C-alpha positions as CSV (number, residue, x, y, z in Angstrom):
1,M,144.8,174.6,323.6
2,V,145.4,178.2,322.7
3,L,141.7,179.0,322.9
4,T,141.5,177.5,326.3
5,V,144.4,179.5,327.6
6,Y,142.8,182.7,326.2
7,V,139.3,181.9,327.6
8,V,140.6,180.9,331.0
9,A,143.0,183.8,331.4
10,S,141.0,186.6,330.0
11,G,138.7,188.8,332.0
12,N,139.7,187.4,335.3
13,R,139.6,188.9,338.7
14,G,142.7,187.2,340.1
15,R,144.2,183.8,340.6
16,A,141.2,182.2,342.1
17,D,139.0,183.3,339.2
18,V,141.5,181.8,336.7
19,I,141.6,178.5,338.6
20,R,137.8,178.4,338.8
21,K,137.4,179.0,335.1
22,G,140.1,176.4,334.3
23,V,138.5,173.8,336.4
24,E,135.0,174.6,335.0
25,R,136.3,174.4,331.4
26,L,138.0,171.1,332.0
27,V,135.0,169.6,333.9
28,G,132.6,170.8,331.2
29,A,134.8,169.4,328.4
30,C,134.9,166.0,330.2
31,A,131.1,166.0,330.5
32,G,130.8,167.1,326.9
33,T,133.1,164.4,325.8
34,L,131.0,161.8,327.5
35,L,127.8,163.2,326.0
36,A,129.4,163.6,322.6
37,T,130.7,160.0,322.7
38,A,127.2,158.9,323.3
39,V,125.8,161.1,320.5
40,A,128.6,159.8,318.1
41,A,127.8,156.2,319.1
42,A,124.1,156.8,318.4
43,G,125.1,157.6,314.8
44,I,123.0,160.8,314.5
45,T,123.7,162.3,311.0
46,G,122.0,164.5,308.4
47,R,119.3,167.0,309.2
48,T,118.8,165.5,312.6
49,S,122.3,166.4,313.6
50,V,121.9,170.0,312.4
51,V,118.7,170.4,314.4
52,L,120.4,168.9,317.4
53,I,123.4,171.2,317.0
54,F,121.2,174.3,317.2
55,A,119.3,172.8,320.2
56,V,122.6,172.0,322.1
57,L,124.0,175.5,321.3
58,A,120.8,177.2,322.6
59,V,120.8,175.3,325.8
60,A,124.6,175.8,326.3
61,L,124.2,179.5,325.7
62,W,121.2,179.7,328.1
63,L,123.2,178.0,330.8
64,R,126.5,179.7,330.3
65,P,125.8,182.5,332.8
66,L,125.4,179.9,335.5
67,N,128.7,178.1,334.9
68,H,131.3,178.0,332.2
69,A,131.2,174.2,332.3
70,Y,127.9,174.1,330.5
71,W,129.3,176.1,327.6
72,A,132.3,173.8,327.3
73,A,130.1,170.8,327.4
74,G,127.8,172.2,324.8
75,M,130.6,173.2,322.5
76,T,132.2,169.8,322.7
77,T,128.9,168.1,322.0
78,T,128.3,170.4,319.1
79,L,131.7,169.7,317.7
80,S,131.0,166.0,317.8
81,L,127.7,166.5,316.0
82,L,129.4,168.7,313.4
83,L,132.2,166.1,312.8
84,G,129.6,163.4,312.4
85,Y,127.7,165.5,309.9
86,F,130.8,165.8,307.8
87,G,131.5,162.1,308.0
88,Q,134.5,162.2,310.4
89,D,134.9,159.9,313.4
90,A,134.4,162.1,316.4
91,Q,135.3,159.4,318.8
92,D,138.9,159.5,317.6
93,L,139.2,163.2,317.8
94,L,137.5,163.9,321.2
95,P,140.3,162.6,323.4
96,T,142.7,164.9,321.5
97,R,140.4,167.9,322.2
98,L,140.1,166.9,325.9
99,G,143.9,166.6,326.2
100,A,144.4,170.0,324.6
101,I,141.8,171.6,326.9
102,A,143.6,170.1,329.9
103,V,147.0,171.4,328.8
104,G,145.5,174.8,328.0
105,A,143.9,175.0,331.4
106,V,147.1,174.1,333.2
107,L,149.1,176.6,331.2
108,A,146.6,179.4,331.9
109,V,146.6,178.7,335.7
110,A,150.3,178.4,335.8
111,S,150.8,181.7,334.0
112,A,148.2,183.4,336.2
113,C,150.0,182.2,339.4
114,C,153.2,183.7,338.1
115,V,151.7,187.0,337.0
116,L,148.6,187.8,339.1
117,P,147.7,189.6,341.2
118,I,148.9,193.0,340.0
119,P,149.2,195.2,343.0
120,R,146.9,198.2,343.0
121,R,148.1,201.5,344.2
122,R,145.8,203.6,346.2
123,T,145.2,206.9,344.7
124,P,144.8,209.8,347.1
125,A,141.3,211.2,347.4
126,P,140.9,214.5,345.6
127,S,141.2,217.4,347.9
128,P,138.2,219.7,348.1
129,A,138.8,222.9,346.3
């Protein structure tokens, strides 16, 4: 949740940018949860999961400039593969992650609506000397 608030609220250009990033992160996490659930149900473990982790990270990093949702989906899928590699049940933990991302996105948008935009003062043009 804290990571989502930080990612959504940092480096923004105003309220609309925060809302856009919050929605993209939530949509990406939902898509990643669906994909990760399918991966977890397939029972991919061992060396195959390590290779798949790097493949998913490479694709997510490549698509990240297009939309933040791709990165969120890739990270959620990678987390599922990593949990499966260590023998944990990813299907039980993914809904908790999705809920935390949803709460974090809402908190970031709510705080941005209270704080942003910061009014800019026009500075007078320098006079020619």
